[in-house]
PDB file of N, CA, C and O in Angstrom:
ATOM      1  N   MET A   1       0.856  -1.170   0.000  1.00  0.00           N
ATOM      2  CA  MET A   1       0.000   0.000   0.000  1.00  0.00           C
ATOM      3  C   MET A   1       0.906   1.238   0.000  1.00  0.00           C
ATOM      4  O   MET A   1       1.834   1.335   0.803  1.00  0.00           O
ATOM      5  N   SER A   2       0.633   2.164  -0.891  1.00  0.00           N
ATOM      6  CA  SER A   2       1.469   3.355  -1.018  1.00  0.00           C
ATOM      7  C   SER A   2       1.186   4.342   0.106  1.00  0.00           C
ATOM      8  O   SER A   2       0.146   4.279   0.761  1.00  0.00           O
ATOM      9  N   LEU A   3       2.122   5.247   0.316  1.00  0.00           N
ATOM     10  CA  LEU A   3       1.951   6.292   1.323  1.00  0.00           C
ATOM     11  C   LEU A   3       0.732   7.154   0.996  1.00  0.00           C
ATOM     12  O   LEU A   3      -0.020   7.535   1.894  1.00  0.00           O
ATOM     13  N   ARG A   4       0.539   7.455  -0.272  1.00  0.00           N
ATOM     14  CA  ARG A   4      -0.604   8.280  -0.695  1.00  0.00           C
ATOM     15  C   ARG A   4      -1.931   7.606  -0.346  1.00  0.00           C
ATOM     16  O   ARG A   4      -2.844   8.269   0.146  1.00  0.00           O
ATOM     17  N   SER A   5      -2.052   6.315  -0.591  1.00  0.00           N
ATOM     18  CA  SER A   5      -3.309   5.630  -0.284  1.00  0.00           C
ATOM     19  C   SER A   5      -3.507   5.497   1.225  1.00  0.00           C
ATOM     20  O   SER A   5      -4.641   5.534   1.703  1.00  0.00           O
ATOM     21  N   ARG A   6      -2.413   5.343   1.980  1.00  0.00           N
ATOM     22  CA  ARG A   6      -2.533   5.304   3.437  1.00  0.00           C
ATOM     23  C   ARG A   6      -3.006   6.649   3.990  1.00  0.00           C
ATOM     24  O   ARG A   6      -3.865   6.705   4.869  1.00  0.00           O
ATOM     25  N   LEU A   7      -2.428   7.737   3.456  1.00  0.00           N
ATOM     26  CA  LEU A   7      -2.836   9.074   3.889  1.00  0.00           C
ATOM     27  C   LEU A   7      -4.307   9.321   3.558  1.00  0.00           C
ATOM     28  O   LEU A   7      -5.037   9.889   4.371  1.00  0.00           O
ATOM     29  N   ALA A   8      -4.741   8.904   2.386  1.00  0.00           N
ATOM     30  CA  ALA A   8      -6.150   9.062   1.996  1.00  0.00           C
ATOM     31  C   ALA A   8      -7.059   8.294   2.959  1.00  0.00           C
ATOM     32  O   ALA A   8      -8.132   8.779   3.317  1.00  0.00           O
ATOM     33  N   ALA A   9      -6.636   7.109   3.374  1.00  0.00           N
ATOM     34  CA  ALA A   9      -7.436   6.314   4.313  1.00  0.00           C
ATOM     35  C   ALA A   9      -7.527   7.009   5.669  1.00  0.00           C
ATOM     36  O   ALA A   9      -8.594   7.030   6.283  1.00  0.00           O
ATOM     37  N   VAL A  10      -6.417   7.576   6.138  1.00  0.00           N
ATOM     38  CA  VAL A  10      -6.427   8.303   7.413  1.00  0.00           C
ATOM     39  C   VAL A  10      -7.327   9.528   7.305  1.00  0.00           C
ATOM     40  O   VAL A  10      -8.085   9.815   8.232  1.00  0.00           O
ATOM     41  N   GLU A  11      -7.260  10.252   6.197  1.00  0.00           N
ATOM     42  CA  GLU A  11      -8.114  11.423   5.998  1.00  0.00           C
ATOM     43  C   GLU A  11      -9.594  11.032   6.040  1.00  0.00           C
ATOM     44  O   GLU A  11     -10.403  11.741   6.638  1.00  0.00           O
ATOM     45  N   ARG A  12      -9.945   9.930   5.421  1.00  0.00           N
ATOM     46  CA  ARG A  12     -11.347   9.487   5.420  1.00  0.00           C
ATOM     47  C   ARG A  12     -11.813   9.140   6.832  1.00  0.00           C
ATOM     48  O   ARG A  12     -12.962   9.395   7.191  1.00  0.00           O
ATOM     49  N   ARG A  13     -10.915   8.556   7.634  1.00  0.00           N
ATOM     50  CA  ARG A  13     -11.297   8.199   9.004  1.00  0.00           C
ATOM     51  C   ARG A  13     -11.427   9.426   9.893  1.00  0.00           C
ATOM     52  O   ARG A  13     -12.318   9.475  10.740  1.00  0.00           O
ATOM     53  N   LEU A  14     -10.558  10.420   9.721  1.00  0.00           N
ATOM     54  CA  LEU A  14     -10.586  11.615  10.565  1.00  0.00           C
ATOM     55  C   LEU A  14     -11.691  12.592  10.189  1.00  0.00           C
ATOM     56  O   LEU A  14     -12.273  13.225  11.069  1.00  0.00           O
ATOM     57  N   ALA A  15     -11.986  12.726   8.923  1.00  0.00           N
ATOM     58  CA  ALA A  15     -12.915  13.748   8.445  1.00  0.00           C
ATOM     59  C   ALA A  15     -14.280  13.698   9.133  1.00  0.00           C
ATOM     60  O   ALA A  15     -14.760  14.748   9.560  1.00  0.00           O
ATOM     61  N   PRO A  16     -14.931  12.543   9.265  1.00  0.00           N
ATOM     62  CA  PRO A  16     -16.252  12.545   9.880  1.00  0.00           C
ATOM     63  C   PRO A  16     -16.229  12.901  11.371  1.00  0.00           C
ATOM     64  O   PRO A  16     -17.257  13.290  11.925  1.00  0.00           O
ATOM     65  N   LEU A  17     -15.078  12.774  12.020  1.00  0.00           N
ATOM     66  CA  LEU A  17     -14.990  13.011  13.455  1.00  0.00           C
ATOM     67  C   LEU A  17     -14.837  14.484  13.802  1.00  0.00           C
ATOM     68  O   LEU A  17     -15.015  14.855  14.962  1.00  0.00           O
ATOM     69  N   ARG A  18     -14.514  15.329  12.839  1.00  0.00           N
ATOM     70  CA  ARG A  18     -14.194  16.722  13.117  1.00  0.00           C
ATOM     71  C   ARG A  18     -15.197  17.669  12.482  1.00  0.00           C
ATOM     72  O   ARG A  18     -15.648  17.464  11.355  1.00  0.00           O
ATOM     73  N   GLU A  19     -15.535  18.710  13.232  1.00  0.00           N
ATOM     74  CA  GLU A  19     -16.379  19.758  12.671  1.00  0.00           C
ATOM     75  C   GLU A  19     -15.541  20.819  11.977  1.00  0.00           C
ATOM     76  O   GLU A  19     -16.017  21.503  11.072  1.00  0.00           O
ATOM     77  N   THR A  20     -14.287  20.953  12.407  1.00  0.00           N
ATOM     78  CA  THR A  20     -13.383  21.925  11.796  1.00  0.00           C
ATOM     79  C   THR A  20     -12.176  21.184  11.235  1.00  0.00           C
ATOM     80  O   THR A  20     -11.868  20.077  11.677  1.00  0.00           O
ATOM     81  N   PRO A  21     -11.492  21.782  10.268  1.00  0.00           N
ATOM     82  CA  PRO A  21     -10.319  21.128   9.685  1.00  0.00           C
ATOM     83  C   PRO A  21      -9.190  20.941  10.694  1.00  0.00           C
ATOM     84  O   PRO A  21      -9.066  21.701  11.654  1.00  0.00           O
ATOM     85  N   VAL A  22      -8.387  19.939  10.464  1.00  0.00           N
ATOM     86  CA  VAL A  22      -7.148  19.761  11.223  1.00  0.00           C
ATOM     87  C   VAL A  22      -6.196  20.842  10.731  1.00  0.00           C
ATOM     88  O   VAL A  22      -6.013  21.001   9.524  1.00  0.00           O
ATOM     89  N   VAL A  23      -5.589  21.586  11.647  1.00  0.00           N
ATOM     90  CA  VAL A  23      -4.673  22.666  11.286  1.00  0.00           C
ATOM     91  C   VAL A  23      -3.240  22.169  11.423  1.00  0.00           C
ATOM     92  O   VAL A  23      -2.832  21.694  12.483  1.00  0.00           O
ATOM     93  N   ILE A  24      -2.489  22.285  10.346  1.00  0.00           N
ATOM     94  CA  ILE A  24      -1.081  21.896  10.333  1.00  0.00           C
ATOM     95  C   ILE A  24      -0.277  23.172  10.107  1.00  0.00           C
ATOM     96  O   ILE A  24      -0.412  23.814   9.065  1.00  0.00           O
ATOM     97  N   VAL A  25       0.562  23.546  11.082  1.00  0.00           N
ATOM     98  CA  VAL A  25       1.390  24.747  10.967  1.00  0.00           C
ATOM     99  C   VAL A  25       2.824  24.296  10.711  1.00  0.00           C
ATOM    100  O   VAL A  25       3.397  23.529  11.485  1.00  0.00           O
ATOM    101  N   ILE A  26       3.389  24.787   9.612  1.00  0.00           N
ATOM    102  CA  ILE A  26       4.758  24.433   9.249  1.00  0.00           C
ATOM    103  C   ILE A  26       5.638  25.648   9.472  1.00  0.00           C
ATOM    104  O   ILE A  26       5.461  26.685   8.832  1.00  0.00           O
ATOM    105  N   ARG A  27       6.583  25.511  10.381  1.00  0.00           N
ATOM    106  CA  ARG A  27       7.539  26.576  10.669  1.00  0.00           C
ATOM    107  C   ARG A  27       8.927  26.040  10.361  1.00  0.00           C
ATOM    108  O   ARG A  27       9.183  24.840  10.460  1.00  0.00           O
ATOM    109  N   GLY A  28       9.806  26.936   9.992  1.00  0.00           N
ATOM    110  CA  GLY A  28      11.162  26.493   9.734  1.00  0.00           C
ATOM    111  C   GLY A  28      11.759  27.202   8.549  1.00  0.00           C
ATOM    112  O   GLY A  28      11.239  28.222   8.097  1.00  0.00           O
ATOM    113  N   GLY A  29      12.820  26.682   8.057  1.00  0.00           N
ATOM    114  CA  GLY A  29      13.492  27.306   6.934  1.00  0.00           C
ATOM    115  C   GLY A  29      14.436  28.400   7.400  1.00  0.00           C
ATOM    116  O   GLY A  29      14.921  28.377   8.532  1.00  0.00           O
ATOM    117  N   LEU A  30      14.685  29.335   6.541  1.00  0.00           N
ATOM    118  CA  LEU A  30      15.664  30.372   6.819  1.00  0.00           C
ATOM    119  C   LEU A  30      15.013  31.705   7.176  1.00  0.00           C
ATOM    120  O   LEU A  30      15.549  32.761   6.837  1.00  0.00           O
ATOM    121  N   HIS A  31      13.890  31.674   7.840  1.00  0.00           N
ATOM    122  CA  HIS A  31      13.220  32.902   8.232  1.00  0.00           C
ATOM    123  C   HIS A  31      12.774  32.812   9.685  1.00  0.00           C
ATOM    124  O   HIS A  31      12.564  31.718  10.209  1.00  0.00           O
ATOM    125  N   ALA A  32      12.633  33.946  10.322  1.00  0.00           N
ATOM    126  CA  ALA A  32      12.219  33.989  11.724  1.00  0.00           C
ATOM    127  C   ALA A  32      10.773  34.438  11.884  1.00  0.00           C
ATOM    128  O   ALA A  32      10.284  34.536  13.010  1.00  0.00           O
ATOM    129  N   ASN A  33      10.083  34.711  10.790  1.00  0.00           N
ATOM    130  CA  ASN A  33       8.721  35.237  10.844  1.00  0.00           C
ATOM    131  C   ASN A  33       7.692  34.118  10.941  1.00  0.00           C
ATOM    132  O   ASN A  33       7.976  32.954  10.659  1.00  0.00           O
ATOM    133  N   ASP A  34       6.483  34.511  11.351  1.00  0.00           N
ATOM    134  CA  ASP A  34       5.366  33.559  11.358  1.00  0.00           C
ATOM    135  C   ASP A  34       4.973  33.252   9.917  1.00  0.00           C
ATOM    136  O   ASP A  34       5.233  34.059   9.025  1.00  0.00           O
ATOM    137  N   PRO A  35       4.348  32.092   9.672  1.00  0.00           N
ATOM    138  CA  PRO A  35       3.917  31.744   8.321  1.00  0.00           C
ATOM    139  C   PRO A  35       3.024  32.815   7.686  1.00  0.00           C
ATOM    140  O   PRO A  35       2.275  33.507   8.376  1.00  0.00           O
ATOM    141  N   ALA A  36       3.119  32.938   6.360  1.00  0.00           N
ATOM    142  CA  ALA A  36       2.463  34.033   5.636  1.00  0.00           C
ATOM    143  C   ALA A  36       1.315  33.594   4.738  1.00  0.00           C
ATOM    144  O   ALA A  36       0.625  34.447   4.179  1.00  0.00           O
ATOM    145  N   PHE A  37       1.088  32.285   4.579  1.00  0.00           N
ATOM    146  CA  PHE A  37      -0.036  31.857   3.754  1.00  0.00           C
ATOM    147  C   PHE A  37      -0.596  30.541   4.277  1.00  0.00           C
ATOM    148  O   PHE A  37       0.038  29.845   5.070  1.00  0.00           O
ATOM    149  N   ALA A  38      -1.784  30.222   3.819  1.00  0.00           N
ATOM    150  CA  ALA A  38      -2.440  28.976   4.204  1.00  0.00           C
ATOM    151  C   ALA A  38      -3.117  28.383   2.979  1.00  0.00           C
ATOM    152  O   ALA A  38      -3.545  29.109   2.081  1.00  0.00           O
ATOM    153  N   THR A  39      -3.211  27.059   2.949  1.00  0.00           N
ATOM    154  CA  THR A  39      -3.886  26.375   1.861  1.00  0.00           C
ATOM    155  C   THR A  39      -4.805  25.293   2.429  1.00  0.00           C
ATOM    156  O   THR A  39      -4.533  24.702   3.474  1.00  0.00           O
ATOM    157  N   ALA A  40      -5.889  25.055   1.714  1.00  0.00           N
ATOM    158  CA  ALA A  40      -6.815  23.971   2.038  1.00  0.00           C
ATOM    159  C   ALA A  40      -7.486  23.589   0.732  1.00  0.00           C
ATOM    160  O   ALA A  40      -8.137  24.416   0.093  1.00  0.00           O
ATOM    161  N   GLY A  41      -7.327  22.351   0.342  1.00  0.00           N
ATOM    162  CA  GLY A  41      -7.867  21.939  -0.950  1.00  0.00           C
ATOM    163  C   GLY A  41      -7.227  22.781  -2.041  1.00  0.00           C
ATOM    164  O   GLY A  41      -6.001  22.876  -2.103  1.00  0.00           O
ATOM    165  N   GLY A  42      -8.013  23.381  -2.882  1.00  0.00           N
ATOM    166  CA  GLY A  42      -7.498  24.237  -3.948  1.00  0.00           C
ATOM    167  C   GLY A  42      -7.479  25.709  -3.575  1.00  0.00           C
ATOM    168  O   GLY A  42      -7.205  26.558  -4.424  1.00  0.00           O
ATOM    169  N   GLN A  43      -7.765  26.024  -2.320  1.00  0.00           N
ATOM    170  CA  GLN A  43      -7.823  27.420  -1.895  1.00  0.00           C
ATOM    171  C   GLN A  43      -6.506  27.854  -1.259  1.00  0.00           C
ATOM    172  O   GLN A  43      -5.750  27.041  -0.728  1.00  0.00           O
ATOM    173  N   ARG A  44      -6.255  29.170  -1.330  1.00  0.00           N
ATOM    174  CA  ARG A  44      -5.044  29.734  -0.728  1.00  0.00           C
ATOM    175  C   ARG A  44      -5.393  31.095  -0.133  1.00  0.00           C
ATOM    176  O   ARG A  44      -6.098  31.892  -0.752  1.00  0.00           O
ATOM    177  N   TRP A  45      -4.894  31.349   1.067  1.00  0.00           N
ATOM    178  CA  TRP A  45      -5.103  32.621   1.746  1.00  0.00           C
ATOM    179  C   TRP A  45      -3.753  33.251   2.051  1.00  0.00           C
ATOM    180  O   TRP A  45      -2.822  32.567   2.476  1.00  0.00           O
ATOM    181  N   GLU A  46      -3.651  34.545   1.835  1.00  0.00           N
ATOM    182  CA  GLU A  46      -2.438  35.301   2.122  1.00  0.00           C
ATOM    183  C   GLU A  46      -2.646  36.106   3.397  1.00  0.00           C
ATOM    184  O   GLU A  46      -3.729  36.640   3.637  1.00  0.00           O
ATOM    185  N   ARG A  47      -1.619  36.188   4.196  1.00  0.00           N
ATOM    186  CA  ARG A  47      -1.668  36.985   5.418  1.00  0.00           C
ATOM    187  C   ARG A  47      -1.374  38.443   5.074  1.00  0.00           C
ATOM    188  O   ARG A  47      -0.386  38.739   4.402  1.00  0.00           O
ATOM    189  N   ALA A  48      -2.227  39.345   5.533  1.00  0.00           N
ATOM    190  CA  ALA A  48      -2.027  40.780   5.298  1.00  0.00           C
ATOM    191  C   ALA A  48      -0.819  41.256   6.115  1.00  0.00           C
ATOM    192  O   ALA A  48      -0.555  40.720   7.191  1.00  0.00           O
ATOM    193  N   PRO A  49      -0.085  42.258   5.613  1.00  0.00           N
ATOM    194  CA  PRO A  49       1.115  42.733   6.323  1.00  0.00           C
ATOM    195  C   PRO A  49       0.850  43.172   7.765  1.00  0.00           C
ATOM    196  O   PRO A  49       1.714  43.001   8.624  1.00  0.00           O
ATOM    197  N   ASP A  50      -0.320  43.731   8.042  1.00  0.00           N
ATOM    198  CA  ASP A  50      -0.627  44.211   9.388  1.00  0.00           C
ATOM    199  C   ASP A  50      -1.469  43.228  10.203  1.00  0.00           C
ATOM    200  O   ASP A  50      -1.938  43.577  11.286  1.00  0.00           O
ATOM    201  N   GLU A  51      -1.667  42.015   9.706  1.00  0.00           N
ATOM    202  CA  GLU A  51      -2.509  41.015  10.363  1.00  0.00           C
ATOM    203  C   GLU A  51      -1.663  40.137  11.282  1.00  0.00           C
ATOM    204  O   GLU A  51      -0.626  39.620  10.867  1.00  0.00           O
ATOM    205  N   SER A  52      -2.101  39.970  12.521  1.00  0.00           N
ATOM    206  CA  SER A  52      -1.355  39.097  13.437  1.00  0.00           C
ATOM    207  C   SER A  52      -1.500  37.647  12.973  1.00  0.00           C
ATOM    208  O   SER A  52      -2.440  37.303  12.256  1.00  0.00           O
ATOM    209  N   PHE A  53      -0.563  36.811  13.390  1.00  0.00           N
ATOM    210  CA  PHE A  53      -0.601  35.412  13.008  1.00  0.00           C
ATOM    211  C   PHE A  53      -1.869  34.738  13.537  1.00  0.00           C
ATOM    212  O   PHE A  53      -2.504  33.960  12.826  1.00  0.00           O
ATOM    213  N   ALA A  54      -2.234  35.037  14.781  1.00  0.00           N
ATOM    214  CA  ALA A  54      -3.424  34.422  15.386  1.00  0.00           C
ATOM    215  C   ALA A  54      -4.694  34.783  14.616  1.00  0.00           C
ATOM    216  O   ALA A  54      -5.535  33.919  14.370  1.00  0.00           O
ATOM    217  N   VAL A  55      -4.836  36.039  14.240  1.00  0.00           N
ATOM    218  CA  VAL A  55      -6.021  36.483  13.490  1.00  0.00           C
ATOM    219  C   VAL A  55      -6.038  35.839  12.109  1.00  0.00           C
ATOM    220  O   VAL A  55      -7.086  35.393  11.642  1.00  0.00           O
ATOM    221  N   PHE A  56      -4.881  35.790  11.456  1.00  0.00           N
ATOM    222  CA  PHE A  56      -4.789  35.167  10.132  1.00  0.00           C
ATOM    223  C   PHE A  56      -5.186  33.692  10.194  1.00  0.00           C
ATOM    224  O   PHE A  56      -5.962  33.219   9.365  1.00  0.00           O
ATOM    225  N   LYS A  57      -4.651  32.970  11.179  1.00  0.00           N
ATOM    226  CA  LYS A  57      -4.948  31.543  11.295  1.00  0.00           C
ATOM    227  C   LYS A  57      -6.440  31.320  11.533  1.00  0.00           C
ATOM    228  O   LYS A  57      -7.024  30.409  10.947  1.00  0.00           O
ATOM    229  N   MET A  58      -7.060  32.130  12.377  1.00  0.00           N
ATOM    230  CA  MET A  58      -8.487  31.989  12.636  1.00  0.00           C
ATOM    231  C   MET A  58      -9.320  32.327  11.395  1.00  0.00           C
ATOM    232  O   MET A  58     -10.332  31.676  11.137  1.00  0.00           O
ATOM    233  N   ARG A  59      -8.905  33.330  10.634  1.00  0.00           N
ATOM    234  CA  ARG A  59      -9.629  33.697   9.405  1.00  0.00           C
ATOM    235  C   ARG A  59      -9.558  32.553   8.392  1.00  0.00           C
ATOM    236  O   ARG A  59     -10.570  32.162   7.810  1.00  0.00           O
ATOM    237  N   ALA A  60      -8.354  32.024   8.191  1.00  0.00           N
ATOM    238  CA  ALA A  60      -8.188  30.923   7.237  1.00  0.00           C
ATOM    239  C   ALA A  60      -8.959  29.684   7.702  1.00  0.00           C
ATOM    240  O   ALA A  60      -9.560  28.982   6.889  1.00  0.00           O
ATOM    241  N   LEU A  61      -8.937  29.423   8.998  1.00  0.00           N
ATOM    242  CA  LEU A  61      -9.660  28.267   9.540  1.00  0.00           C
ATOM    243  C   LEU A  61     -11.163  28.420   9.325  1.00  0.00           C
ATOM    244  O   LEU A  61     -11.836  27.461   8.947  1.00  0.00           O
ATOM    245  N   ALA A  62     -11.689  29.607   9.561  1.00  0.00           N
ATOM    246  CA  ALA A  62     -13.116  29.843   9.364  1.00  0.00           C
ATOM    247  C   ALA A  62     -13.511  29.642   7.900  1.00  0.00           C
ATOM    248  O   ALA A  62     -14.552  29.051   7.615  1.00  0.00           O
ATOM    249  N   GLU A  63     -12.692  30.127   6.981  1.00  0.00           N
ATOM    250  CA  GLU A  63     -13.008  29.984   5.559  1.00  0.00           C
ATOM    251  C   GLU A  63     -12.849  28.541   5.100  1.00  0.00           C
ATOM    252  O   GLU A  63     -13.631  28.072   4.273  1.00  0.00           O
ATOM    253  N   ALA A  64     -11.854  27.829   5.619  1.00  0.00           N
ATOM    254  CA  ALA A  64     -11.678  26.413   5.272  1.00  0.00           C
ATOM    255  C   ALA A  64     -12.834  25.580   5.822  1.00  0.00           C
ATOM    256  O   ALA A  64     -13.303  24.652   5.165  1.00  0.00           O
ATOM    257  N   THR A  65     -13.288  25.914   7.025  1.00  0.00           N
ATOM    258  CA  THR A  65     -14.428  25.221   7.620  1.00  0.00           C
ATOM    259  C   THR A  65     -15.680  25.435   6.781  1.00  0.00           C
ATOM    260  O   THR A  65     -16.418  24.491   6.500  1.00  0.00           O
ATOM    261  N   ALA A  66     -15.912  26.676   6.384  1.00  0.00           N
ATOM    262  CA  ALA A  66     -17.082  26.997   5.560  1.00  0.00           C
ATOM    263  C   ALA A  66     -17.041  26.273   4.221  1.00  0.00           C
ATOM    264  O   ALA A  66     -18.086  25.944   3.659  1.00  0.00           O
ATOM    265  N   ALA A  67     -15.833  26.024   3.706  1.00  0.00           N
ATOM    266  CA  ALA A  67     -15.682  25.335   2.427  1.00  0.00           C
ATOM    267  C   ALA A  67     -15.737  23.811   2.575  1.00  0.00           C
ATOM    268  O   ALA A  67     -15.702  23.089   1.579  1.00  0.00           O
ATOM    269  N   GLY A  68     -15.824  23.326   3.814  1.00  0.00           N
ATOM    270  CA  GLY A  68     -15.917  21.888   4.048  1.00  0.00           C
ATOM    271  C   GLY A  68     -14.597  21.149   3.898  1.00  0.00           C
ATOM    272  O   GLY A  68     -14.587  19.949   3.625  1.00  0.00           O
ATOM    273  N   GLU A  69     -13.494  21.846   4.071  1.00  0.00           N
ATOM    274  CA  GLU A  69     -12.181  21.220   3.935  1.00  0.00           C
ATOM    275  C   GLU A  69     -11.847  20.401   5.191  1.00  0.00           C
ATOM    276  O   GLU A  69     -12.337  20.703   6.279  1.00  0.00           O
ATOM    277  N   SER A  70     -11.019  19.374   5.039  1.00  0.00           N
ATOM    278  CA  SER A  70     -10.620  18.520   6.153  1.00  0.00           C
ATOM    279  C   SER A  70      -9.323  18.963   6.802  1.00  0.00           C
ATOM    280  O   SER A  70      -9.111  18.737   7.993  1.00  0.00           O
ATOM    281  N   PHE A  71      -8.444  19.597   6.016  1.00  0.00           N
ATOM    282  CA  PHE A  71      -7.134  19.995   6.523  1.00  0.00           C
ATOM    283  C   PHE A  71      -6.809  21.409   6.087  1.00  0.00           C
ATOM    284  O   PHE A  71      -7.136  21.810   4.970  1.00  0.00           O
ATOM    285  N   LEU A  72      -6.159  22.177   6.974  1.00  0.00           N
ATOM    286  CA  LEU A  72      -5.670  23.512   6.679  1.00  0.00           C
ATOM    287  C   LEU A  72      -4.175  23.511   6.951  1.00  0.00           C
ATOM    288  O   LEU A  72      -3.743  23.172   8.053  1.00  0.00           O
ATOM    289  N   ILE A  73      -3.382  23.888   5.954  1.00  0.00           N
ATOM    290  CA  ILE A  73      -1.932  23.951   6.116  1.00  0.00           C
ATOM    291  C   ILE A  73      -1.524  25.408   6.111  1.00  0.00           C
ATOM    292  O   ILE A  73      -1.782  26.137   5.152  1.00  0.00           O
ATOM    293  N   VAL A  74      -0.876  25.832   7.202  1.00  0.00           N
ATOM    294  CA  VAL A  74      -0.395  27.208   7.348  1.00  0.00           C
ATOM    295  C   VAL A  74       1.121  27.147   7.273  1.00  0.00           C
ATOM    296  O   VAL A  74       1.762  26.466   8.073  1.00  0.00           O
ATOM    297  N   ALA A  75       1.700  27.868   6.299  1.00  0.00           N
ATOM    298  CA  ALA A  75       3.143  27.766   6.093  1.00  0.00           C
ATOM    299  C   ALA A  75       3.657  28.989   5.340  1.00  0.00           C
ATOM    300  O   ALA A  75       2.910  29.931   5.078  1.00  0.00           O
ATOM    301  N   GLY A  76       4.929  28.962   5.000  1.00  0.00           N
ATOM    302  CA  GLY A  76       5.520  29.980   4.139  1.00  0.00           C
ATOM    303  C   GLY A  76       6.146  31.123   4.892  1.00  0.00           C
ATOM    304  O   GLY A  76       5.806  31.408   6.040  1.00  0.00           O
ATOM    305  N   CYS A  77       7.080  31.774   4.209  1.00  0.00           N
ATOM    306  CA  CYS A  77       7.752  32.917   4.828  1.00  0.00           C
ATOM    307  C   CYS A  77       7.328  34.196   4.157  1.00  0.00           C
ATOM    308  O   CYS A  77       7.786  35.274   4.537  1.00  0.00           O
TER     309      CYS A  77
END
């Protein structure tokens, strides 16, 4: 069984149990700033220059939830 099919199986098991998407925050690389964008499915959200990380994450989470997404990935410099 491939890694992709295993991940798909885990996603199917987790999705019905959650009302909101699982949030995955990726930090690292060669920058010291908080992540600047988020993706869920085919959607992408950019963090405004004056927007705090907490507000950005909540905004992206609310929009991903409304779109019925299972996972939200917050990352980027």
